[in-house]
PQR file of N, CA, C, O and H, with PARSE charges and radii, in Angstrom:
ATOM      1  N   MET A   1      33.042 -85.735  34.383 -0.4000 1.5000
ATOM      2  CA  MET A   1      32.467 -84.586  35.056 -0.0000 2.0000
ATOM      3  C   MET A   1      33.573 -83.562  35.293  0.5500 1.7000
ATOM      4  O   MET A   1      34.695 -83.939  35.634 -0.5500 1.4000
ATOM      5  N   PRO A   2      33.276 -82.271  35.118 -0.5600 1.5000
ATOM      6  CA  PRO A   2      34.293 -81.246  35.317  0.2800 2.0000
ATOM      7  C   PRO A   2      34.874 -81.294  36.732  0.5500 1.7000
ATOM      8  O   PRO A   2      34.176 -81.637  37.685 -0.5500 1.4000
ATOM      9  N   ALA A   3      36.158 -80.948  36.859 -0.4000 1.5000
ATOM     10  CA  ALA A   3      36.804 -80.925  38.170 -0.0000 2.0000
ATOM     11  C   ALA A   3      36.092 -79.952  39.095  0.5500 1.7000
ATOM     12  O   ALA A   3      35.700 -78.858  38.689 -0.5500 1.4000
ATOM     13  H   ALA A   3      36.726 -80.669  36.085  0.4000 1.0000
ATOM     14  N   ASN A   4      35.934 -80.362  40.330 -0.4000 1.5000
ATOM     15  CA  ASN A   4      35.319 -79.532  41.374 -0.0000 2.0000
ATOM     16  C   ASN A   4      33.858 -79.188  41.115  0.5500 1.7000
ATOM     17  O   ASN A   4      33.314 -78.293  41.762 -0.5500 1.4000
ATOM     18  H   ASN A   4      36.252 -81.251  40.660  0.4000 1.0000
ATOM     19  N   ALA A   5      33.222 -79.876  40.190 -0.4000 1.5000
ATOM     20  CA  ALA A   5      31.781 -79.671  40.009 -0.0000 2.0000
ATOM     21  C   ALA A   5      31.066 -80.282  41.202  0.5500 1.7000
ATOM     22  O   ALA A   5      31.600 -81.168  41.869 -0.5500 1.4000
ATOM     23  H   ALA A   5      33.664 -80.602  39.665  0.4000 1.0000
ATOM     24  N   ARG A   6      29.855 -79.802  41.467 -0.4000 1.5000
ATOM     25  CA  ARG A   6      29.092 -80.328  42.592 -0.0000 2.0000
ATOM     26  C   ARG A   6      27.616 -80.411  42.219  0.5500 1.7000
ATOM     27  O   ARG A   6      27.117 -79.615  41.424 -0.5500 1.4000
ATOM     28  H   ARG A   6      29.422 -79.082  40.925  0.4000 1.0000
ATOM     29  N   PHE A   7      26.937 -81.374  42.796 -0.4000 1.5000
ATOM     30  CA  PHE A   7      25.493 -81.456  42.686 -0.0000 2.0000
ATOM     31  C   PHE A   7      24.890 -80.761  43.900  0.5500 1.7000
ATOM     32  O   PHE A   7      25.345 -80.960  45.026 -0.5500 1.4000
ATOM     33  H   PHE A   7      27.342 -82.021  43.442  0.4000 1.0000
ATOM     34  N   GLU A   8      23.875 -79.953  43.669 -0.4000 1.5000
ATOM     35  CA  GLU A   8      23.151 -79.298  44.753 -0.0000 2.0000
ATOM     36  C   GLU A   8      21.718 -79.813  44.770  0.5500 1.7000
ATOM     37  O   GLU A   8      21.071 -79.882  43.725 -0.5500 1.4000
ATOM     38  H   GLU A   8      23.506 -79.792  42.754  0.4000 1.0000
ATOM     39  N   LEU A   9      21.223 -80.171  45.938 -0.4000 1.5000
ATOM     40  CA  LEU A   9      19.825 -80.566  46.147 -0.0000 2.0000
ATOM     41  C   LEU A   9      19.118 -79.396  46.809  0.5500 1.7000
ATOM     42  O   LEU A   9      19.661 -78.773  47.722 -0.5500 1.4000
ATOM     43  H   LEU A   9      21.748 -80.114  46.787  0.4000 1.0000
ATOM     44  N   PHE A  10      17.905 -79.094  46.351 -0.4000 1.5000
ATOM     45  CA  PHE A  10      17.190 -77.977  46.961 -0.0000 2.0000
ATOM     46  C   PHE A  10      15.681 -78.133  46.772  0.5500 1.7000
ATOM     47  O   PHE A  10      15.218 -78.869  45.900 -0.5500 1.4000
ATOM     48  H   PHE A  10      17.464 -79.599  45.610  0.4000 1.0000
ATOM     49  N   LEU A  11      14.935 -77.427  47.604 -0.4000 1.5000
ATOM     50  CA  LEU A  11      13.488 -77.354  47.479 -0.0000 2.0000
ATOM     51  C   LEU A  11      13.131 -76.133  46.648  0.5500 1.7000
ATOM     52  O   LEU A  11      13.647 -75.043  46.894 -0.5500 1.4000
ATOM     53  H   LEU A  11      15.311 -76.828  48.312  0.4000 1.0000
ATOM     54  N   ASP A  12      12.248 -76.306  45.661 -0.4000 1.5000
ATOM     55  CA  ASP A  12      11.834 -75.173  44.845 -0.0000 2.0000
ATOM     56  C   ASP A  12      10.643 -74.458  45.481  0.5500 1.7000
ATOM     57  O   ASP A  12      10.225 -74.816  46.582 -0.5500 1.4000
ATOM     58  H   ASP A  12      11.829 -77.192  45.461  0.4000 1.0000
ATOM     59  N   ARG A  13      10.106 -73.471  44.814 -0.4000 1.5000
ATOM     60  CA  ARG A  13       8.987 -72.686  45.355 -0.0000 2.0000
ATOM     61  C   ARG A  13       7.713 -73.503  45.536  0.5500 1.7000
ATOM     62  O   ARG A  13       6.843 -73.133  46.324 -0.5500 1.4000
ATOM     63  H   ARG A  13      10.446 -73.180  43.920  0.4000 1.0000
ATOM     64  N   ALA A  14       7.602 -74.615  44.809 -0.4000 1.5000
ATOM     65  CA  ALA A  14       6.437 -75.496  44.913 -0.0000 2.0000
ATOM     66  C   ALA A  14       6.677 -76.614  45.927  0.5500 1.7000
ATOM     67  O   ALA A  14       5.908 -77.573  45.986 -0.5500 1.4000
ATOM     68  H   ALA A  14       8.309 -74.916  44.169  0.4000 1.0000
ATOM     69  N   ASP A  15       7.734 -76.495  46.719 -0.4000 1.5000
ATOM     70  CA  ASP A  15       8.118 -77.518  47.702 -0.0000 2.0000
ATOM     71  C   ASP A  15       8.410 -78.868  47.061  0.5500 1.7000
ATOM     72  O   ASP A  15       8.112 -79.916  47.634 -0.5500 1.4000
ATOM     73  H   ASP A  15       8.359 -75.715  46.671  0.4000 1.0000
ATOM     74  N   GLU A  16       8.995 -78.831  45.869 -0.4000 1.5000
ATOM     75  CA  GLU A  16       9.450 -80.052  45.213 -0.0000 2.0000
ATOM     76  C   GLU A  16      10.970 -80.059  45.230  0.5500 1.7000
ATOM     77  O   GLU A  16      11.614 -79.013  45.153 -0.5500 1.4000
ATOM     78  H   GLU A  16       9.237 -77.980  45.404  0.4000 1.0000
ATOM     79  N   TRP A  17      11.530 -81.257  45.332 -0.4000 1.5000
ATOM     80  CA  TRP A  17      12.987 -81.406  45.343 -0.0000 2.0000
ATOM     81  C   TRP A  17      13.539 -81.360  43.930  0.5500 1.7000
ATOM     82  O   TRP A  17      12.969 -81.944  43.009 -0.5500 1.4000
ATOM     83  H   TRP A  17      11.007 -82.107  45.395  0.4000 1.0000
ATOM     84  N   ARG A  18      14.632 -80.675  43.770 -0.4000 1.5000
ATOM     85  CA  ARG A  18      15.325 -80.580  42.489 -0.0000 2.0000
ATOM     86  C   ARG A  18      16.816 -80.700  42.727  0.5500 1.7000
ATOM     87  O   ARG A  18      17.289 -80.580  43.858 -0.5500 1.4000
ATOM     88  H   ARG A  18      15.096 -80.201  44.519  0.4000 1.0000
ATOM     89  N   TRP A  19      17.554 -80.938  41.649 -0.4000 1.5000
ATOM     90  CA  TRP A  19      19.012 -80.941  41.709 -0.0000 2.0000
ATOM     91  C   TRP A  19      19.547 -80.100  40.579  0.5500 1.7000
ATOM     92  O   TRP A  19      18.879 -79.885  39.567 -0.5500 1.4000
ATOM     93  H   TRP A  19      17.170 -81.035  40.731  0.4000 1.0000
ATOM     94  N   ARG A  20      20.768 -79.623  40.768 -0.4000 1.5000
ATOM     95  CA  ARG A  20      21.490 -78.936  39.699 -0.0000 2.0000
ATOM     96  C   ARG A  20      22.958 -79.295  39.830  0.5500 1.7000
ATOM     97  O   ARG A  20      23.468 -79.514  40.929 -0.5500 1.4000
ATOM     98  H   ARG A  20      21.311 -79.797  41.590  0.4000 1.0000
ATOM     99  N   LEU A  21      23.624 -79.352  38.688 -0.4000 1.5000
ATOM    100  CA  LEU A  21      25.057 -79.602  38.635 -0.0000 2.0000
ATOM    101  C   LEU A  21      25.733 -78.261  38.399  0.5500 1.7000
ATOM    102  O   LEU A  21      25.458 -77.581  37.410 -0.5500 1.4000
ATOM    103  H   LEU A  21      23.210 -79.174  37.796  0.4000 1.0000
ATOM    104  N   VAL A  22      26.614 -77.887  39.310 -0.4000 1.5000
ATOM    105  CA  VAL A  22      27.242 -76.572  39.281 -0.0000 2.0000
ATOM    106  C   VAL A  22      28.743 -76.737  39.052  0.5500 1.7000
ATOM    107  O   VAL A  22      29.408 -77.501  39.752 -0.5500 1.4000
ATOM    108  H   VAL A  22      26.837 -78.439  40.114  0.4000 1.0000
ATOM    109  N   ALA A  23      29.266 -76.011  38.064 -0.4000 1.5000
ATOM    110  CA  ALA A  23      30.701 -76.031  37.765 -0.0000 2.0000
ATOM    111  C   ALA A  23      31.466 -75.262  38.837  0.5500 1.7000
ATOM    112  O   ALA A  23      30.870 -74.536  39.632 -0.5500 1.4000
ATOM    113  H   ALA A  23      28.726 -75.390  37.495  0.4000 1.0000
ATOM    114  N   SER A  24      32.769 -75.421  38.855 -0.4000 1.5000
ATOM    115  CA  SER A  24      33.602 -74.759  39.861 -0.0000 2.0000
ATOM    116  C   SER A  24      33.511 -73.232  39.791  0.5500 1.7000
ATOM    117  O   SER A  24      33.789 -72.549  40.777 -0.5500 1.4000
ATOM    118  H   SER A  24      33.253 -76.010  38.209  0.4000 1.0000
ATOM    119  N   ASN A  25      33.121 -72.697  38.630 -0.4000 1.5000
ATOM    120  CA  ASN A  25      32.984 -71.240  38.498 -0.0000 2.0000
ATOM    121  C   ASN A  25      31.586 -70.743  38.887  0.5500 1.7000
ATOM    122  O   ASN A  25      31.287 -69.557  38.748 -0.5500 1.4000
ATOM    123  H   ASN A  25      32.895 -73.252  37.830  0.4000 1.0000
ATOM    124  N   GLY A  26      30.729 -71.655  39.377 -0.4000 1.5000
ATOM    125  CA  GLY A  26      29.392 -71.272  39.822 -0.0000 2.0000
ATOM    126  C   GLY A  26      28.316 -71.382  38.762  0.5500 1.7000
ATOM    127  O   GLY A  26      27.136 -71.205  39.063 -0.5500 1.4000
ATOM    128  H   GLY A  26      30.972 -72.618  39.490  0.4000 1.0000
ATOM    129  N   GLU A  27      28.697 -71.671  37.528 -0.4000 1.5000
ATOM    130  CA  GLU A  27      27.721 -71.806  36.438 -0.0000 2.0000
ATOM    131  C   GLU A  27      26.946 -73.114  36.580  0.5500 1.7000
ATOM    132  O   GLU A  27      27.529 -74.162  36.859 -0.5500 1.4000
ATOM    133  H   GLU A  27      29.656 -71.816  37.284  0.4000 1.0000
ATOM    134  N   ILE A  28      25.633 -73.046  36.387 -0.4000 1.5000
ATOM    135  CA  ILE A  28      24.805 -74.255  36.372 -0.0000 2.0000
ATOM    136  C   ILE A  28      24.966 -74.890  34.996  0.5500 1.7000
ATOM    137  O   ILE A  28      24.697 -74.253  33.977 -0.5500 1.4000
ATOM    138  H   ILE A  28      25.159 -72.195  36.160  0.4000 1.0000
ATOM    139  N   ILE A  29      25.406 -76.145  34.969 -0.4000 1.5000
ATOM    140  CA  ILE A  29      25.652 -76.811  33.695 -0.0000 2.0000
ATOM    141  C   ILE A  29      24.631 -77.904  33.404  0.5500 1.7000
ATOM    142  O   ILE A  29      24.595 -78.430  32.292 -0.5500 1.4000
ATOM    143  H   ILE A  29      25.624 -76.662  35.797  0.4000 1.0000
ATOM    144  N   ALA A  30      23.804 -78.254  34.384 -0.4000 1.5000
ATOM    145  CA  ALA A  30      22.712 -79.211  34.172 -0.0000 2.0000
ATOM    146  C   ALA A  30      21.751 -79.087  35.349  0.5500 1.7000
ATOM    147  O   ALA A  30      22.134 -78.674  36.443 -0.5500 1.4000
ATOM    148  H   ALA A  30      23.834 -77.826  35.287  0.4000 1.0000
ATOM    149  N   ASP A  31      20.498 -79.451  35.101 -0.4000 1.5000
ATOM    150  CA  ASP A  31      19.528 -79.467  36.198 -0.0000 2.0000
ATOM    151  C   ASP A  31      18.499 -80.563  35.976  0.5500 1.7000
ATOM    152  O   ASP A  31      18.437 -81.175  34.910 -0.5500 1.4000
ATOM    153  H   ASP A  31      20.186 -79.787  34.212  0.4000 1.0000
ATOM    154  N   SER A  32      17.694 -80.796  37.004 -0.4000 1.5000
ATOM    155  CA  SER A  32      16.752 -81.909  36.970 -0.0000 2.0000
ATOM    156  C   SER A  32      15.599 -81.701  35.995  0.5500 1.7000
ATOM    157  O   SER A  32      15.002 -82.680  35.549 -0.5500 1.4000
ATOM    158  H   SER A  32      17.745 -80.299  37.870  0.4000 1.0000
ATOM    159  N   ALA A  33      15.272 -80.475  35.655 -0.4000 1.5000
ATOM    160  CA  ALA A  33      14.191 -80.147  34.718 -0.0000 2.0000
ATOM    161  C   ALA A  33      12.810 -80.582  35.207  0.5500 1.7000
ATOM    162  O   ALA A  33      11.805 -80.297  34.555 -0.5500 1.4000
ATOM    163  H   ALA A  33      15.757 -79.679  36.017  0.4000 1.0000
ATOM    164  N   GLU A  34      12.755 -81.256  36.324 -0.4000 1.5000
ATOM    165  CA  GLU A  34      11.474 -81.637  36.919 -0.0000 2.0000
ATOM    166  C   GLU A  34      11.645 -81.671  38.427  0.5500 1.7000
ATOM    167  O   GLU A  34      12.745 -81.878  38.940 -0.5500 1.4000
ATOM    168  H   GLU A  34      13.571 -81.488  36.853  0.4000 1.0000
ATOM    169  N   GLY A  35      10.550 -81.466  39.121 -0.4000 1.5000
ATOM    170  CA  GLY A  35      10.573 -81.543  40.572 -0.0000 2.0000
ATOM    171  C   GLY A  35      10.209 -82.938  41.035  0.5500 1.7000
ATOM    172  O   GLY A  35       9.500 -83.668  40.341 -0.5500 1.4000
ATOM    173  H   GLY A  35       9.656 -81.298  38.704  0.4000 1.0000
ATOM    174  N   TYR A  36      10.693 -83.303  42.202 -0.4000 1.5000
ATOM    175  CA  TYR A  36      10.418 -84.594  42.812 -0.0000 2.0000
ATOM    176  C   TYR A  36       9.688 -84.372  44.129  0.5500 1.7000
ATOM    177  O   TYR A  36      10.017 -83.454  44.880 -0.5500 1.4000
ATOM    178  H   TYR A  36      11.269 -82.710  42.765  0.4000 1.0000
ATOM    179  N   ALA A  37       8.701 -85.210  44.405 -0.4000 1.5000
ATOM    180  CA  ALA A  37       7.948 -85.098  45.652 -0.0000 2.0000
ATOM    181  C   ALA A  37       8.821 -85.449  46.855  0.5500 1.7000
ATOM    182  O   ALA A  37       8.655 -84.885  47.936 -0.5500 1.4000
ATOM    183  H   ALA A  37       8.434 -85.956  43.795  0.4000 1.0000
ATOM    184  N   ALA A  38       9.752 -86.385  46.660 -0.4000 1.5000
ATOM    185  CA  ALA A  38      10.618 -86.827  47.753 -0.0000 2.0000
ATOM    186  C   ALA A  38      12.075 -86.522  47.434  0.5500 1.7000
ATOM    187  O   ALA A  38      12.501 -86.594  46.281 -0.5500 1.4000
ATOM    188  H   ALA A  38       9.887 -86.844  45.782  0.4000 1.0000
ATOM    189  N   LYS A  39      12.823 -86.185  48.460 -0.4000 1.5000
ATOM    190  CA  LYS A  39      14.247 -85.916  48.318 -0.0000 2.0000
ATOM    191  C   LYS A  39      14.959 -87.127  47.714  0.5500 1.7000
ATOM    192  O   LYS A  39      15.868 -86.969  46.898 -0.5500 1.4000
ATOM    193  H   LYS A  39      12.477 -86.126  49.397  0.4000 1.0000
ATOM    194  N   GLN A  40      14.554 -88.326  48.109 -0.4000 1.5000
ATOM    195  CA  GLN A  40      15.166 -89.541  47.597 -0.0000 2.0000
ATOM    196  C   GLN A  40      15.027 -89.652  46.079  0.5500 1.7000
ATOM    197  O   GLN A  40      15.930 -90.156  45.412 -0.5500 1.4000
ATOM    198  H   GLN A  40      13.816 -88.454  48.772  0.4000 1.0000
ATOM    199  N   GLY A  41      13.904 -89.185  45.528 -0.4000 1.5000
ATOM    200  CA  GLY A  41      13.723 -89.197  44.076 -0.0000 2.0000
ATOM    201  C   GLY A  41      14.753 -88.329  43.380  0.5500 1.7000
ATOM    202  O   GLY A  41      15.295 -88.714  42.344 -0.5500 1.4000
ATOM    203  H   GLY A  41      13.170 -88.775  46.070  0.4000 1.0000
ATOM    204  N   ALA A  42      15.027 -87.157  43.945 -0.4000 1.5000
ATOM    205  CA  ALA A  42      16.045 -86.268  43.377 -0.0000 2.0000
ATOM    206  C   ALA A  42      17.428 -86.903  43.481  0.5500 1.7000
ATOM    207  O   ALA A  42      18.240 -86.782  42.563 -0.5500 1.4000
ATOM    208  H   ALA A  42      14.586 -86.844  44.786  0.4000 1.0000
ATOM    209  N   LYS A  43      17.697 -87.575  44.592 -0.4000 1.5000
ATOM    210  CA  LYS A  43      18.982 -88.254  44.753 -0.0000 2.0000
ATOM    211  C   LYS A  43      19.139 -89.371  43.726  0.5500 1.7000
ATOM    212  O   LYS A  43      20.230 -89.574  43.194 -0.5500 1.4000
ATOM    213  H   LYS A  43      17.038 -87.674  45.337  0.4000 1.0000
ATOM    214  N   ARG A  44      18.063 -90.090  43.447 -0.4000 1.5000
ATOM    215  CA  ARG A  44      18.124 -91.133  42.417 -0.0000 2.0000
ATOM    216  C   ARG A  44      18.399 -90.523  41.051  0.5500 1.7000
ATOM    217  O   ARG A  44      19.120 -91.111  40.245 -0.5500 1.4000
ATOM    218  H   ARG A  44      17.177 -89.925  43.880  0.4000 1.0000
ATOM    219  N   GLY A  45      17.832 -89.349  40.780 -0.4000 1.5000
ATOM    220  CA  GLY A  45      18.106 -88.652  39.527 -0.0000 2.0000
ATOM    221  C   GLY A  45      19.576 -88.308  39.387  0.5500 1.7000
ATOM    222  O   GLY A  45      20.151 -88.470  38.311 -0.5500 1.4000
ATOM    223  H   GLY A  45      17.246 -88.872  41.434  0.4000 1.0000
ATOM    224  N   ILE A  46      20.184 -87.838  40.450 -0.4000 1.5000
ATOM    225  CA  ILE A  46      21.619 -87.528  40.440 -0.0000 2.0000
ATOM    226  C   ILE A  46      22.423 -88.784  40.144  0.5500 1.7000
ATOM    227  O   ILE A  46      23.320 -88.766  39.300 -0.5500 1.4000
ATOM    228  H   ILE A  46      19.717 -87.706  41.324  0.4000 1.0000
ATOM    229  N   GLU A  47      22.108 -89.867  40.832 -0.4000 1.5000
ATOM    230  CA  GLU A  47      22.845 -91.118  40.627 -0.0000 2.0000
ATOM    231  C   GLU A  47      22.690 -91.625  39.200  0.5500 1.7000
ATOM    232  O   GLU A  47      23.629 -92.186  38.636 -0.5500 1.4000
ATOM    233  H   GLU A  47      21.380 -89.881  41.517  0.4000 1.0000
ATOM    234  N   SER A  48      21.527 -91.436  38.618 -0.4000 1.5000
ATOM    235  CA  SER A  48      21.299 -91.842  37.234 -0.0000 2.0000
ATOM    236  C   SER A  48      22.191 -91.054  36.285  0.5500 1.7000
ATOM    237  O   SER A  48      22.793 -91.631  35.380 -0.5500 1.4000
ATOM    238  H   SER A  48      20.763 -90.981  39.076  0.4000 1.0000
ATOM    239  N   VAL A  49      22.281 -89.756  36.480 -0.4000 1.5000
ATOM    240  CA  VAL A  49      23.138 -88.918  35.634 -0.0000 2.0000
ATOM    241  C   VAL A  49      24.596 -89.339  35.790  0.5500 1.7000
ATOM    242  O   VAL A  49      25.316 -89.466  34.800 -0.5500 1.4000
ATOM    243  H   VAL A  49      21.791 -89.288  37.215  0.4000 1.0000
ATOM    244  N   LYS A  50      25.030 -89.554  37.023 -0.4000 1.5000
ATOM    245  CA  LYS A  50      26.408 -89.981  37.256 -0.0000 2.0000
ATOM    246  C   LYS A  50      26.713 -91.295  36.537  0.5500 1.7000
ATOM    247  O   LYS A  50      27.798 -91.478  35.985 -0.5500 1.4000
ATOM    248  H   LYS A  50      24.446 -89.450  37.828  0.4000 1.0000
ATOM    249  N   ARG A  51      25.741 -92.201  36.554 -0.4000 1.5000
ATOM    250  CA  ARG A  51      25.948 -93.532  35.993 -0.0000 2.0000
ATOM    251  C   ARG A  51      26.006 -93.521  34.469  0.5500 1.7000
ATOM    252  O   ARG A  51      26.851 -94.201  33.887 -0.5500 1.4000
ATOM    253  H   ARG A  51      24.860 -92.053  37.003  0.4000 1.0000
ATOM    254  N   VAL A  52      25.132 -92.771  33.811 -0.4000 1.5000
ATOM    255  CA  VAL A  52      25.033 -92.856  32.356 -0.0000 2.0000
ATOM    256  C   VAL A  52      25.793 -91.772  31.600  0.5500 1.7000
ATOM    257  O   VAL A  52      26.143 -91.978  30.438 -0.5500 1.4000
ATOM    258  H   VAL A  52      24.445 -92.219  34.284  0.4000 1.0000
ATOM    259  N   ALA A  53      26.054 -90.639  32.215 -0.4000 1.5000
ATOM    260  CA  ALA A  53      26.646 -89.518  31.477 -0.0000 2.0000
ATOM    261  C   ALA A  53      28.096 -89.772  31.070  0.5500 1.7000
ATOM    262  O   ALA A  53      28.546 -89.261  30.045 -0.5500 1.4000
ATOM    263  H   ALA A  53      25.769 -90.472  33.159  0.4000 1.0000
ATOM    264  N   GLU A  54      28.817 -90.539  31.843 -0.4000 1.5000
ATOM    265  CA  GLU A  54      30.231 -90.752  31.539 -0.0000 2.0000
ATOM    266  C   GLU A  54      30.438 -91.363  30.149  0.5500 1.7000
ATOM    267  O   GLU A  54      31.402 -91.028  29.461 -0.5500 1.4000
ATOM    268  H   GLU A  54      28.452 -90.955  32.676  0.4000 1.0000
ATOM    269  N   ASP A  55      29.551 -92.242  29.746 -0.4000 1.5000
ATOM    270  CA  ASP A  55      29.680 -92.918  28.455 -0.0000 2.0000
ATOM    271  C   ASP A  55      28.661 -92.434  27.411  0.5500 1.7000
ATOM    272  O   ASP A  55      28.502 -93.053  26.359 -0.5500 1.4000
ATOM    273  H   ASP A  55      28.768 -92.514  30.306  0.4000 1.0000
ATOM    274  N   ALA A  56      27.983 -91.333  27.710 -0.4000 1.5000
ATOM    275  CA  ALA A  56      26.955 -90.834  26.799 -0.0000 2.0000
ATOM    276  C   ALA A  56      27.569 -90.363  25.482  0.5500 1.7000
ATOM    277  O   ALA A  56      28.604 -89.696  25.463 -0.5500 1.4000
ATOM    278  H   ALA A  56      28.112 -90.830  28.564  0.4000 1.0000
ATOM    279  N   ALA A  57      26.916 -90.720  24.398 -0.4000 1.5000
ATOM    280  CA  ALA A  57      27.366 -90.292  23.068 -0.0000 2.0000
ATOM    281  C   ALA A  57      26.976 -88.833  22.843  0.5500 1.7000
ATOM    282  O   ALA A  57      26.030 -88.326  23.446 -0.5500 1.4000
ATOM    283  H   ALA A  57      26.076 -91.262  24.413  0.4000 1.0000
ATOM    284  N   VAL A  58      27.717 -88.179  21.970 -0.4000 1.5000
ATOM    285  CA  VAL A  58      27.368 -86.826  21.530 -0.0000 2.0000
ATOM    286  C   VAL A  58      26.797 -86.978  20.118  0.5500 1.7000
ATOM    287  O   VAL A  58      27.465 -87.488  19.219 -0.5500 1.4000
ATOM    288  H   VAL A  58      28.485 -88.591  21.479  0.4000 1.0000
ATOM    289  N   VAL A  59      25.558 -86.529  19.940 -0.4000 1.5000
ATOM    290  CA  VAL A  59      24.870 -86.666  18.668 -0.0000 2.0000
ATOM    291  C   VAL A  59      24.594 -85.276  18.103  0.5500 1.7000
ATOM    292  O   VAL A  59      23.935 -84.460  18.749 -0.5500 1.4000
ATOM    293  H   VAL A  59      25.015 -86.115  20.670  0.4000 1.0000
ATOM    294  N   ASP A  60      25.091 -85.009  16.911 -0.4000 1.5000
ATOM    295  CA  ASP A  60      24.859 -83.736  16.225 -0.0000 2.0000
ATOM    296  C   ASP A  60      23.557 -83.859  15.456  0.5500 1.7000
ATOM    297  O   ASP A  60      23.504 -84.532  14.426 -0.5500 1.4000
ATOM    298  H   ASP A  60      25.626 -85.672  16.387  0.4000 1.0000
ATOM    299  N   THR A  61      22.508 -83.216  15.945 -0.4000 1.5000
ATOM    300  CA  THR A  61      21.216 -83.301  15.298 -0.0000 2.0000
ATOM    301  C   THR A  61      21.012 -82.249  14.216  0.5500 1.7000
ATOM    302  O   THR A  61      19.952 -82.186  13.594 -0.5500 1.4000
ATOM    303  H   THR A  61      22.551 -82.669  16.782  0.4000 1.0000
ATOM    304  N   ALA A  62      22.039 -81.416  13.992 -0.4000 1.5000
ATOM    305  CA  ALA A  62      21.956 -80.396  12.946 -0.0000 2.0000
ATOM    306  C   ALA A  62      22.185 -80.981  11.571  0.5500 1.7000
ATOM    307  O   ALA A  62      21.912 -80.321  10.568 -0.5500 1.4000
ATOM    308  H   ALA A  62      22.901 -81.467  14.498  0.4000 1.0000
ATOM    309  N   GLY A  63      22.679 -82.205  11.500 -0.4000 1.5000
ATOM    310  CA  GLY A  63      22.882 -82.877  10.229 -0.0000 2.0000
ATOM    311  C   GLY A  63      24.053 -82.361   9.436  0.5500 1.7000
ATOM    312  O   GLY A  63      24.092 -82.543   8.219 -0.5500 1.4000
ATOM    313  H   GLY A  63      22.900 -82.741  12.315  0.4000 1.0000
ATOM    314  N   GLU A  64      24.988 -81.737  10.064 -0.4000 1.5000
ATOM    315  CA  GLU A  64      26.162 -81.195   9.352 -0.0000 2.0000
ATOM    316  C   GLU A  64      27.237 -82.239   9.205  0.5500 1.7000
ATOM    317  O   GLU A  64      28.292 -81.964   8.634 -0.5500 1.4000
ATOM    318  H   GLU A  64      24.957 -81.589  11.053  0.4000 1.0000
TER
END
């Protein structure tokens, strides 16, 4: 994960919980892409990303 990046939890306009990963320069580099009815669901999503992203493979789907 980039240095000084942070996860932000927030309520969207539909009153659903979401998360976003924000780089130190303020750029959003990832988000939940779905809303959660409970804050705990969004927190579980963050923990899932933390757990699997470190070893995630990079796959070039362009076939080059």
